[in-house]
Structures are given as C-alpha cells and as structure tokens.
C-alpha positions as CSV (number, residue, x, y, z in Angstrom):
1,M,114.4,3.9,58.9
2,E,117.0,6.0,60.9
3,K,120.5,5.0,60.5
4,I,122.8,3.6,63.3
5,G,126.6,4.0,62.3
6,I,129.2,1.5,64.5
7,F,133.3,1.4,64.1
8,S,135.1,-0.4,66.1
9,P,139.3,-0.8,64.6
10,Y,139.8,-4.2,66.5
11,L,136.5,-5.8,65.4
12,D,138.7,-9.1,64.2
13,T,139.7,-9.5,68.0
14,A,136.5,-10.4,69.3
15,S,137.2,-9.7,72.2
16,G,135.6,-7.4,75.5
17,G,135.6,-4.1,73.0
18,E,134.0,-5.8,70.3
19,R,131.4,-7.6,72.4
20,Y,130.4,-4.2,73.8
21,V,129.7,-3.0,70.3
22,G,128.3,-6.1,68.9
23,T,126.0,-6.1,71.4
24,I,125.2,-2.4,70.5
25,A,124.3,-3.5,67.1
26,E,122.7,-6.6,68.1
27,C,120.2,-4.0,70.5
28,L,119.4,-1.2,67.9
29,S,119.1,-3.9,64.8
30,N,116.4,-5.6,66.8
31,K,115.0,-2.3,68.0
32,G,113.9,-1.4,64.1
33,Y,117.1,0.9,63.8
34,S,119.1,0.1,59.9
35,V,122.3,-0.7,61.5
36,D,125.6,-0.8,59.6
37,L,128.9,-2.1,61.3
38,F,132.2,-1.1,59.2
39,W,134.3,-3.2,58.5
40,H,136.5,-3.8,55.7
41,D,135.7,-7.5,55.2
42,K,131.8,-8.7,55.1
43,T,132.7,-12.2,56.2
44,I,133.5,-10.7,59.9
45,K,129.8,-10.8,60.7
46,K,129.7,-14.8,60.6
47,K,133.2,-14.6,62.7
48,L,131.5,-12.3,65.6
49,T,127.6,-14.5,66.0
50,N,130.0,-17.7,65.9
51,F,132.7,-16.6,68.3
52,L,130.9,-13.4,70.7
53,R,127.0,-15.8,70.3
54,M,125.1,-12.6,69.5
55,D,122.1,-12.1,66.9
56,L,123.5,-9.8,64.1
57,D,121.2,-10.9,61.3
58,N,119.5,-7.6,60.6
59,V,123.3,-5.7,60.9
60,T,124.9,-4.6,57.5
61,I,128.4,-4.7,57.1
62,N,130.2,-1.1,55.8
63,N,133.2,-1.3,54.0
64,E,133.0,1.7,52.4
65,L,136.1,2.7,54.4
66,G,138.2,-0.7,53.0
67,G,141.0,-1.3,55.5
68,V,141.4,2.1,56.8
69,S,140.5,3.8,59.8
70,F,138.1,7.1,60.5
71,S,141.1,8.7,62.0
72,I,143.5,8.9,58.7
73,I,141.0,10.2,56.4
74,G,140.0,13.2,54.9
75,I,137.4,15.6,56.5
76,F,135.7,15.6,53.4
77,R,135.0,12.1,53.4
78,K,134.2,11.7,56.9
79,W,131.7,14.1,56.4
80,R,130.4,12.1,53.3
81,I,130.4,8.9,55.1
82,T,128.7,9.7,58.5
83,K,126.2,12.9,57.5
84,N,123.1,10.3,57.2
85,Y,123.7,8.4,60.6
86,K,120.9,9.5,63.6
87,V,123.7,8.1,65.5
88,F,127.9,7.1,65.3
89,F,129.4,4.9,67.5
90,F,132.9,5.4,67.4
91,L,135.4,2.9,69.7
92,S,138.4,5.1,70.6
93,D,141.8,3.7,70.1
94,G,143.3,6.5,71.5
95,S,142.2,9.4,68.7
96,V,139.2,11.6,68.6
97,P,137.9,11.4,65.3
98,L,135.7,14.3,63.1
99,L,132.4,12.6,63.0
100,F,129.6,14.5,61.3
101,S,126.0,12.5,62.4
102,K,123.3,14.0,64.2
103,N,124.9,12.5,67.3
104,N,128.2,10.9,68.0
105,F,129.3,9.0,71.0
106,L,132.9,7.7,72.0
107,L,133.5,4.5,73.4
108,F,136.6,3.6,76.2
109,Q,137.0,0.2,77.2
110,N,140.6,1.4,78.5
111,P,142.4,4.1,79.3
112,F,145.7,5.5,77.5
113,P,147.8,6.7,79.6
114,K,150.1,8.6,77.1
115,I,147.4,10.8,76.1
116,T,147.1,14.4,77.6
117,P,144.3,17.4,77.2
118,N,145.2,19.3,73.7
119,I,143.2,21.9,71.7
120,S,142.7,19.4,68.6
121,N,141.0,17.1,70.6
122,K,138.6,19.6,72.6
123,I,137.4,21.1,69.4
124,K,136.5,17.8,68.1
125,L,135.2,16.1,71.2
126,M,132.4,19.4,70.9
127,L,131.1,17.1,68.2
128,Y,130.4,14.3,70.4
129,K,126.9,13.8,72.7
130,K,128.3,11.2,75.2
131,I,131.7,9.9,75.6
132,V,131.1,6.5,77.4
133,C,133.2,4.6,79.4
134,N,133.1,0.7,80.6
135,S,134.0,1.3,84.3
136,H,134.4,4.0,86.8
137,F,138.0,3.0,86.6
138,T,138.3,3.8,83.0
139,K,135.9,6.9,83.7
140,S,139.3,8.0,86.2
141,F,141.7,8.2,84.0
142,V,139.6,9.0,80.5
143,D,138.3,12.3,82.1
144,K,141.7,13.4,83.1
145,Q,143.2,12.6,79.7
146,Y,140.6,14.1,77.5
147,G,139.5,16.9,79.7
148,V,135.6,15.5,79.7
149,R,132.7,14.3,82.0
150,S,132.4,11.0,80.7
151,I,129.0,8.5,81.8
152,V,129.7,4.6,82.5
153,I,127.6,2.2,80.7
154,F,129.2,-1.4,82.1
155,P,129.8,-4.1,79.4
156,P,126.8,-6.7,78.6
157,V,127.5,-10.2,80.6
158,D,125.1,-13.0,78.7
159,I,124.8,-14.1,82.0
160,D,121.4,-16.5,81.4
161,R,123.8,-18.6,79.3
162,F,126.1,-19.2,82.6
163,I,124.3,-21.5,85.2
164,P,125.4,-23.8,88.1
165,L,126.2,-27.2,87.5
166,E,126.8,-29.7,90.2
167,K,130.0,-28.2,91.6
168,N,133.4,-29.6,92.2
169,N,136.2,-28.5,94.1
170,T,137.5,-26.7,91.7
171,I,139.0,-23.0,91.6
172,L,138.9,-21.1,88.0
173,N,140.6,-18.4,85.9
174,V,139.8,-17.4,83.0
175,G,141.3,-14.8,80.3
176,R,144.1,-15.0,77.8
177,F,147.4,-16.1,78.0
178,V,149.4,-13.0,78.7
179,W,151.8,-12.2,81.2
180,N,149.8,-9.4,82.8
181,K,147.0,-11.7,83.6
182,K,149.3,-13.2,86.2
183,Q,148.2,-16.7,86.0
184,D,151.7,-17.8,86.9
185,I,150.9,-16.1,90.2
186,L,147.8,-18.1,91.0
187,I,149.7,-21.0,90.3
188,D,152.2,-20.7,92.5
189,T,150.1,-19.3,94.8
190,F,147.7,-22.6,94.3
191,K,151.1,-25.0,94.8
192,Q,151.9,-23.4,98.1
193,M,148.5,-24.0,99.7
194,C,148.8,-27.8,98.4
195,D,152.7,-27.7,100.3
196,S,150.8,-26.6,103.1
197,G,148.0,-29.2,103.3
198,L,145.3,-28.3,100.9
199,K,143.7,-31.3,100.0
200,N,141.0,-32.8,97.3
201,W,141.2,-29.1,95.5
202,N,142.0,-28.5,91.9
203,L,142.7,-25.3,89.7
204,I,142.1,-24.5,86.1
205,L,143.0,-22.2,84.3
206,T,141.6,-21.6,80.7
207,G,141.7,-19.0,77.7
208,S,142.7,-18.1,74.7
209,T,146.5,-18.0,73.2
210,F,148.3,-16.9,69.9
211,G,151.5,-15.8,68.7
212,K,154.4,-15.4,71.1
213,N,152.0,-16.3,73.9
214,T,152.6,-19.3,73.4
215,D,155.8,-19.3,75.2
216,Y,154.3,-18.1,78.0
217,F,151.3,-20.9,78.1
218,N,154.2,-23.7,77.8
219,R,155.7,-21.8,80.6
220,L,152.8,-22.2,82.8
221,K,152.2,-25.7,81.8
222,E,155.4,-26.7,83.0
223,M,155.1,-24.9,86.3
224,S,151.7,-26.9,86.9
225,T,153.5,-30.3,86.4
226,G,153.2,-32.3,89.7
227,Y,150.3,-31.0,90.8
228,P,146.5,-30.8,90.7
229,I,146.2,-27.8,88.5
230,K,145.0,-27.6,84.3
231,V,145.7,-25.4,82.2
232,I,143.6,-25.5,79.1
233,K,144.1,-23.2,76.0
234,N,141.3,-21.9,73.6
235,P,138.2,-23.8,75.2
236,S,134.7,-24.0,72.9
237,F,132.1,-22.2,74.4
238,D,130.5,-25.5,75.6
239,L,133.3,-26.4,77.3
240,L,133.6,-23.1,78.7
241,T,130.5,-23.0,80.1
242,R,130.9,-26.3,81.6
243,L,134.1,-25.2,83.9
244,Y,132.3,-21.7,85.0
245,G,129.2,-24.0,85.9
246,I,131.3,-27.1,88.0
247,S,133.8,-24.3,90.1
248,K,133.3,-23.5,93.4
249,I,135.2,-20.4,93.4
250,Y,137.2,-17.9,90.7
251,W,140.3,-16.5,91.0
252,H,141.3,-13.1,89.2
253,A,145.0,-11.3,89.8
254,T,145.3,-9.1,86.4
255,G,147.6,-6.5,87.4
256,F,149.4,-7.9,90.6
257,G,152.3,-5.6,91.4
258,E,152.3,-3.6,88.5
259,N,151.8,0.3,89.1
260,I,148.2,0.8,88.1
261,R,148.7,5.1,88.3
262,V,151.3,4.6,85.6
263,H,150.2,1.9,83.4
264,P,146.5,1.2,84.2
265,E,146.3,-1.0,81.1
266,Y,148.0,-3.4,82.5
267,T,145.0,-3.8,85.0
268,E,141.5,-5.3,84.3
269,H,139.5,-2.5,82.7
270,F,136.2,-4.4,83.8
271,G,136.0,-7.4,84.3
272,I,133.2,-9.9,82.0
273,A,135.2,-13.4,82.8
274,T,134.8,-12.2,86.5
275,V,130.8,-11.7,85.6
276,E,130.5,-15.0,84.1
277,A,131.9,-16.7,86.6
278,M,129.6,-15.2,89.2
279,S,126.5,-16.1,87.2
280,A,127.2,-19.7,87.4
281,G,127.6,-19.4,91.0
282,N,131.8,-19.2,91.1
283,V,132.2,-17.3,94.7
284,P,135.1,-14.3,93.1
285,V,138.3,-14.0,95.2
286,V,139.8,-11.3,93.0
287,I,142.4,-8.6,93.2
288,N,141.6,-5.3,94.5
289,L,142.5,-3.1,90.8
290,G,140.7,-2.3,88.2
291,G,137.0,-2.7,87.7
292,Q,136.8,-5.6,90.1
293,P,136.3,-3.5,93.3
294,E,132.8,-2.2,91.3
295,I,131.8,-5.8,90.0
296,V,132.4,-7.3,93.6
297,K,131.3,-6.1,97.0
298,D,133.6,-7.6,99.5
299,E,132.9,-9.8,102.2
300,D,129.8,-9.7,100.7
301,C,129.1,-11.8,97.2
302,G,133.2,-12.1,97.4
303,Y,136.4,-11.4,98.7
304,L,139.1,-8.6,97.2
305,W,142.6,-9.3,97.8
306,N,145.7,-6.9,98.6
307,N,148.6,-9.4,98.2
308,I,149.3,-13.3,98.3
309,N,148.3,-13.9,101.8
310,E,145.3,-12.4,101.7
311,L,144.2,-14.8,98.1
312,K,145.6,-17.8,100.1
313,S,143.4,-16.8,103.5
314,K,140.6,-15.8,101.7
315,T,140.2,-18.4,99.4
316,L,141.1,-20.8,102.6
317,L,138.2,-18.7,104.7
318,L,135.5,-19.7,101.8
319,I,136.8,-23.3,101.8
320,N,137.0,-24.3,105.2
321,A,133.2,-22.9,105.1
322,P,131.0,-24.4,103.1
323,G,128.3,-22.9,104.6
324,K,129.9,-18.9,103.5
325,L,131.0,-20.7,100.0
326,K,127.1,-21.2,99.7
327,S,125.5,-18.6,100.6
328,M,128.2,-15.7,98.7
329,S,127.6,-18.0,95.6
330,I,123.8,-17.4,95.8
331,K,125.0,-13.5,96.6
332,A,127.5,-13.7,93.5
333,K,125.0,-15.2,91.0
334,E,122.4,-12.4,92.2
335,R,124.7,-9.8,91.8
336,S,126.0,-10.6,88.4
337,R,122.3,-9.8,87.2
338,L,123.4,-5.6,87.2
339,Y,125.6,-6.6,84.4
340,S,123.0,-8.1,82.1
341,K,122.5,-7.4,78.4
342,Q,118.9,-6.5,79.5
343,T,119.8,-3.7,82.0
344,F,123.0,-2.7,79.0
345,Y,120.1,-2.5,76.3
346,K,117.7,-0.2,79.0
347,N,121.0,1.9,79.5
348,L,122.0,2.2,75.6
349,I,118.1,3.4,74.8
350,K,118.3,6.2,77.7
351,I,121.3,7.9,76.0
352,I,120.5,8.0,72.2
C-alpha cells in the first residue's frame, strides 16, 4: 500500500490550515492510501475528528518526531523519516524543510511577509513537485517571497452541513475574537444604522476566544449593550449551523483599515466562514480584501465593500429589497458549491 505523509506545525489549533491537511488525510485514506499524520500526541486524532467533523478512522498518527518540527531536525533523520513515502505534504510555517519522499508538496495557507527569496530555499524547493496555496491572494505573495510559481487549490468546505432554515432578520459574523477580525467595527456600524432608524433587525457575532483575547471579547460585549446585538463565544457546532441557517446577511470586515501590502497576515487569506454562510443561504456583504473577492462576485451573489458607508448602503439595499435578497441568497448558495469537499478531492487527486 502506497504511503502518504502529512505534517502541520499547528495541528492542535484545529483551524483552517488543519482542516485543509485533515481533509487531505481523510480523502487519501479513503482512497486506499496508507496515511500518516505527524504529531507527538496520538489523542490529536480524536480532537480533530470531533472538532473538524471529519473521518480519520483510517489515518495513523505518527509520533516519531516527538514534539520537534521537521524544520530543525538533521538531514539524515529527515531522509530516514520521509524517504519511504510516495507523497509528503508539509504545511509551511514560513520554513522550507528538506524532504525526501518521491513527491513533496509544500502548502501555504497565508503569506509570510518577512521572507525574501534566498539561495538556500531555492535549492530546497527543487525537491518539491508543487507549491500549493489556498487562494490567489496567498499565491500573489508566496510567488514573490519564495521565487516560485505556485498553484491554487481552494480550501475544502463541507457545504452540505449548512442548510437554510426559516430565516429571520439577522446579520451574522463568524470568526475568532481577535482584533484584526474587526468585530468592533461591525458593532459600531450596526449601532449607527440602528440610530439612523433601522428597526427589527439584529446582529450576531460568534466565534472562538482564548487567553488574552477574552479582553477583546469582553469589550465587544460592553459595546453591544442597549442594542439588538448578541456576542456568543465558543458556540457548539449545532448552534453554529443553526445561526448560519436562520441568518439572512453575512458580514465580514477582517483587515479593515490595515495596510495589507505591508501586513497581508492581517486580512483573511481565503474565508471559509463566508463560504459556510453562503451555503446556508446568507447573502455576503464582505470587505473587498484578501481572499473575499475570489469567493464573492460583487452585485451577483453578494456585495464587496471598501468603506463603512458602502457597508451600510449595500446592507440597506438588501434589507429594503426582499426580492433582491432572496434571489442573491439562491445565487450565494449555488456559488458555494465551487468550494465543496468534492471539488477539493478532485483537485487533490489530480496533483498527486
């Protein structure tokens, strides 16, 4: 049985990059390959299965590295570990490790703006069959930073898990409660709309929070006082799917006001939550930055905005035109299929 190796330095965060490599593991193990997912703690499989809702029954957790990254172990050890794999996927943390499988793939989920082309990386990159990015936005930086010509395979979104329910007048935002997600901007905007006469609509912001980010979450709660705004942390999957299902409009503001050319890491490099919302019939009204313009066709299945006035006016255009809102909702759901797990599987099989 042909062997596949996969390594992510961030596997325990169970975020977008881990969904990406986890879905690779799921797909290839179900296709009959012997798949090893490298991590020092074998309980990670249960955590990923429960949190990311994927089938990893046929995937083996390989703890040969202990808690050490491929980036810092010696060449001989790298050769010994990787030489017997037909394919090896490495999710980059900015580094380019030496790998010795028959077919090496380097995955990028975000740009690393401090990296510049260098001879060492160029030599190591010669051992890679393909460099794979999660969006054209990420590709535009990675190609320049590493001196490569990468390909794009959009992240897998399990769109069948999110379905429209009986809709109410809700605007939804989903994302970790961290400053660059700009939930404070969304709250301020919605409050201004309410103060200007908007009635019978509510705003829900939900996502994960941890550590020092609880301070930001608490500030958002305080900002919401007295308005029809809910801020919900760490929702269960069932609650999240329900919120997607009942909402009509999806807002997104990550990176607003930041210099994205200098700090591309401050914006959304793709936008899985936007696709999830669209698959549940939400019409996206999202910032015209990062990977969002690749997902949303402006004025077709949603709207892109560049400033707060546009965010307000385009949202009100939908609120005041129920027919347009309904037709765009249908188009948004249709477009979400471009980013399905099935599409991801087809593109993955092609490259290996």
